[in-house]
N, C-alpha and C positions, 0 to 999 in steps of 0.2 A: 504493499499499500504505499503511495507516494504522498508527500506533503510534509507538513512541519512536524517535528518531533513534539509530542505532548509533554509538557513540563509537570512535574509534580508540585504544583503551587496552590496556594490558599488565597482566596479573595477576601480582602479586608475593605470594609466600608466605614467610613467615619464622617460625622457632621462636624465641619470646623467653620471657622470665621470666613467671611469672603476675602478672597486673596491668599488665604493660607496655602492653597493647593499650588498655586503659582510660585509662592515664596519657598515651599518645599522642592519644587522642581529646580528652581534657581540654586538653592543650597546643594542639591544633589549634583547639579552640573558643575558647580565650582569645585566640588570635591572629587569629580571624576567618575561618578556614577551616572553613566549615559546610556540610554536605549533610543535608538531610532532618531539620533541627533538631538535629543532633548534630555534634560535631567530625568533620571529615573528614581521616582519616589519609592518604589518597591526595593530597589537596590539599597537605597538610603536606609529604609527601615530594616532590612535584613542585616546592614552593617551595624546598626545600633542594637538590634536583638542579640547578635552574636558576639558582642563586646568588641567587634573590630574598630567600631566608632564609639567613642565615649564622650557623653553630653556633660556639660558642667553648668549648673544652675547659677544665673545671675539675677540680681534685682533690677528691674527697670525703675528709672528714677523720673 
C-alpha cells in the first residue's frame, strides 16, 4: 500500500487566548522545531514533555 507512513501520534486540543497559537509556532520556529516550513507546535510540546526543552517561570511585570 502506497502513501504516507502512519505515525503513532496523539491529538491534543486546547483552548488558549487569541494569538497564542501563532506565538507558539513562532517560538517553535526560533528554536528549530519546524514542519512544512513553519514552526511545529507539536514538536515543541514533545520537547517540553520529554525534558529536552526546559521552561523557566518568570513574573510578568
